[in-house]
C-alpha positions, -999 to +999 in steps of 0.1 A: +114+328-304+151+332-285+157+310-257+169+334-222+196+313-214+210+312-251+207+349-254+228+350-218+252+330-233+256+351-259+262+382-240+288+361-223+311+352-246+307+385-265+318+399-231+348+375-227+356+375-263+363+337-258+343+305-258+370+291-231+363+318-210+323+320-209+326+281-205+344+286-172+327+320-159+287+294-165+305+265-155+297+247-191+323+229-209+335+246-236+320+220-263+290+227-245+293+264-257+304+257-287+270+235-292+247+259-283+264+287-301+258+268-332+227+260-327+222+302-317+231+305-353+213+282-373+180+301-357+193+335-362+203+323-398+244+332-399+272+336-380+269+357-350+308+354-341+339+357-363+362+326-351+398+340-345+434+325-338+427+336-304+393+341-291+361+355-313+340+389-321+306+394-330+299+395-367+274+425-377+243+401-373+259+388-338+259+425-327+224+435-334+211+404-320+236+412-289+222+447-287+188+435-282+194+406-261+209+432-237+179+451-236+159+420-232+182+405-206+181+443-189+146+441-184+143+406-173+169+415-147+144+452-133+116+424-136+134+402-113+142+431-088+113+445-087+096+411-076+118+405-052+112+439-037+072+430-035+082+397-021+099+412+006+075+439+010+097+469-004+088+472-036+057+475-060+025+491-056+003+491-024-031+496-033-055+509+001-088+519+004-110+537+034-140+552+042-142+594+043-136+594+085-108+569+088-090+596+063-090+621+090-062+605+110-059+566+112-052+562+074-031+592+069-009+587+100-005+548+092+006+552+058+028+583+066+051+561+089+046+530+065+061+550+034+092+565+056+096+527+068+093+514+031+099+543+006+100+517-022+065+511-020+045+535-043+008+540-022-022+548-040-051+552-022-088+552-028-116+569-009-152+550-007-181+530+013-175+506+031-191+481+012-175+498-018-145+489-008-151+451+001-162+451-036-135+463-051-112+440-029-133+414-040-124+423-074-084+427-065-084+461-069-074+467-037-045+454-017-059+466+016-091+480+030-101+499+062-140+496+067-162+496+093-197+481+104-214+514+105-242+522+095-256+487+085-232+463+094-202+446+080-199+441+042-199+407+034-166+393+036-161+360+024-131+360+004-111+385+029-096+382+059-113+408+084-092+424+112-103+443+138-086+476+145-111+496+175-142+508+186-150+539+176-180+558+194-203+580+181-197+618+193-228+643+195-213+673+175-236+705+184-227+746+174-205+766+202-229+786+213-259+759+217-271+754+258-259+717+262-221+735+250-223+766+273-232+747+301-214+733+328-206+696+327-180+675+340-185+637+339-162+625+313-168+600+293-143+575+282-134+599+251-129+629+271-158+646+264-186+663+289-219+635+286-250+647+277-283+629+286-300+619+252-335+624+266-323+665+268-323+660+227-358+649+225-367+684+212-332+685+190-333+686+154-310+659+138-288+668+102-291+631+089-277+615+055-294+620+023-292+580+020-312+564+052-345+564+052-357+552+090-365+514+095-363+509+055-357+473+052-366+465+093-336+479+102-331+513+120-300+536+120-278+542+149-298+574+161-330+560+160-322+528+178-307+551+208-343+571+205-358+543+202-338+528+240-350+562+255-386+556+242-385+582+219-378+589+179-354+615+166-368+648+148-350+642+116-347+682+098-316+685+070-308+658+047-271+656+040-244+634+025-209+645+033-197+650+066-184+683+061-218+697+050-235+679+081-210+700+101-220+730+084-253+729+092-243+725+129-221+755+127-248+775+112-271+767+144-298+745+124-292+713+140-275+687+156-250+664+147-232+625+154-199+626+146-172+593+148-144+601+170-124+595+141-130+630+130-128+648+158-095+658+153-098+670+113-131+692+132-139+727+127-136+754+157-168+764+156-184+733+166-181+717+201-181+675+207-197+659+232-203+626+242-241+605+248-220+579+271-240+547+274-262+556+248-240+565+225-238+547+197-207+527+180-190+514+157-164+486+144-128+499+124-118+467+106-088+465+082-101+436+051-069+421+031-074+390+007-079+359+023-050+341+006-030+364-015-018+392+011+011+411+000+038+417+028+036+456+022-003+455+032+005+428+061+031+458+070+007+487+068-017+468+089+011+468+120+010+507+115-029+506+116-029+487+147-005+511+162-023+542+155-059+527+161-045+518+199-039+557+201-073+568+192-100+549+198-111+515+223-101+478+221-119+464+190-144+434+199-123+401+200-142+387+167-160+413+136-197+416+141-216+393+116-219+410+076-256+422+072-272+406+048-298+429+041-275+457+035-271+491+038-292+503+063-320+534+060-333+561+084-361+580+083-377+608+068-377+639+081-384+676+079-363+707+080-335+722+097-314+697+122-290+670+134-266+640+107-255+600+113-257+580+091-253+582+052-216+589+044-187+568+071 
């Protein structure tokens, strides 16, 4: 195996055509250059330079080795440049993960501004549930993840740095012709939406996430917990996993649903949002980064996430909520027709 410094010396001697000139350029003595070239020739199995009265020139063997040396030196130069850009946060690949409703407005806006600021970084995005994203972050498959503590609490994060971004209220989604959507409502909550008393929803059918069963594992969904505080139980009707499906059933008048305020910018026009006021379930949205090896580019994206989060939600709590040891929350078994909560984020 040829030493890279010897190949670099070969290149300089070939370019300058002189041991003396190469020694001056590399700050070597001429005798040192001669010794190293002789050692390289022994390794190559024959002369690499023809010694002339005035300087040197490559032999056929020298031309072969020099051609491959240039390729190797160019590749190493590119690697050095890419590594430098990566360490400065202006190059390389940034692998981003986020849960679905964060992709409605928060993450796209932050990534757009990040890419405008750092066009040399290749951003690759993955969508998933918070627990899945934390697993990928822990396995080294993601560089930064946007996660939430909904519906089951913050996933275990022993190897990650967890940074609160915002508090996100879950809003009530109603079909546009619903009695509570049409009624005069002047009182507004912090979200800017008129407030509906949860007790007015006691007879409503709710559309719930397909995978969450109320009370399983000793936990309740945020919806069930809110109803319990009001001394009632929600009537779970249709079970749908994806937010788009839930909202389709709401628009058809088959039930009502809880929708994260983060998803409001992408809401369809035949649905009306209302706040449940102080009874409204809320979640906290976080950014998660590797605790000991966060990329500078991930830190830069975090700055943009903070800025856009401040415009989209309420300030986050001072410290992250404790990880849930029992895994995903499950919500109740329902009949037909209804409003949505749980399931996809």
